[in-house]
C-alpha positions in Angstrom: -175.9 95.2 -99.1 -176.4 92.2 -101.3 -175.1 90.1 -97.9 -178.7 92.0 -96.4 -180.6 91.1 -99.7 -179.3 87.8 -99.9 -180.8 87.7 -96.1 -183.7 89.5 -96.3 -184.5 87.2 -99.4 -183.7 83.8 -97.9 -185.4 84.6 -94.6 -188.8 85.2 -96.7 -187.4 81.6 -98.8 -187.5 80.1 -95.7 -191.1 81.4 -94.1 -192.0 80.5 -97.4 -191.2 77.0 -97.1 -192.4 76.7 -93.9 -195.6 77.6 -94.4 -195.8 75.9 -97.6 -195.1 72.2 -95.3 -197.4 73.5 -92.6 -200.2 74.2 -94.9 -199.4 70.4 -96.9 -199.6 69.1 -93.4 -202.4 70.0 -92.3 -204.2 69.2 -96.0 -202.5 65.6 -95.8 -204.5 65.3 -92.2 -207.9 66.7 -93.0 -207.5 64.2 -96.7 -206.8 61.4 -94.9 -209.2 61.6 -92.0 -212.3 63.3 -93.5 -211.9 61.5 -97.4 -210.5 58.5 -96.5 -208.8 56.2 -99.2 -212.1 54.5 -100.8 -214.0 57.6 -101.8 -211.7 59.9 -103.9 -207.6 58.4 -104.7 -207.1 62.2 -107.0 -206.3 63.8 -102.9 -204.1 60.9 -102.4 -202.6 61.4 -105.3 -201.9 64.5 -105.2 -200.7 64.1 -101.3 -199.1 61.5 -103.0 -196.9 63.7 -105.9 -196.1 66.4 -103.4 -194.4 64.7 -100.9 -192.4 62.9 -104.1 -191.2 66.9 -104.5 -190.7 67.7 -101.3 -188.4 64.7 -100.7 -185.9 65.0 -103.4 -182.2 65.5 -101.7 -181.4 68.3 -99.9 -184.4 70.2 -99.0 -184.4 69.0 -95.8 -180.8 69.6 -95.3 -181.0 72.8 -96.5 -183.6 73.7 -94.1 -181.7 72.2 -91.7 -179.0 74.0 -92.2 -180.6 77.2 -91.8 -182.2 76.9 -88.7 -179.1 74.7 -87.4 -176.1 76.4 -88.4 -173.3 74.1 -88.0 -170.1 76.5 -86.9 -166.9 75.1 -85.6 -165.4 77.8 -83.2 -161.3 76.5 -83.4 -159.6 77.7 -80.1 -155.6 78.4 -80.4 -153.1 78.9 -77.4 -149.6 79.4 -77.7 -147.2 80.7 -75.0 -145.4 83.9 -76.4 -141.4 82.6 -77.9 -140.1 86.2 -75.8 -141.9 87.2 -72.8 -143.8 83.6 -72.3 -147.4 85.1 -71.8 -150.0 82.7 -73.0 -151.8 83.6 -76.0 -155.4 83.0 -76.5 -157.0 83.1 -79.9 -160.7 82.1 -80.6 -161.6 81.4 -84.1 -165.2 80.6 -85.8 -166.4 79.4 -89.4 -168.4 81.4 -90.8 
């Protein structure tokens, strides 16, 4: 039960973070394209401060790990000491 709730809230957080980054990117492009850096420096300052907050260590790595989980797969094979059959096992990290 708690795993489902945690997974649900993690997905909502990732979707909200992704939407925020997309909106931030569009806002940045529109601000630079239409207003420019000469007319109004308040919007450029806002963009810089948001970029500093987003560049704290761990945010990009967390997002990358959520979308591309690196699970190692271990393969084990050995011969049974009594009957000499080959035993193969696959194990995955969680």
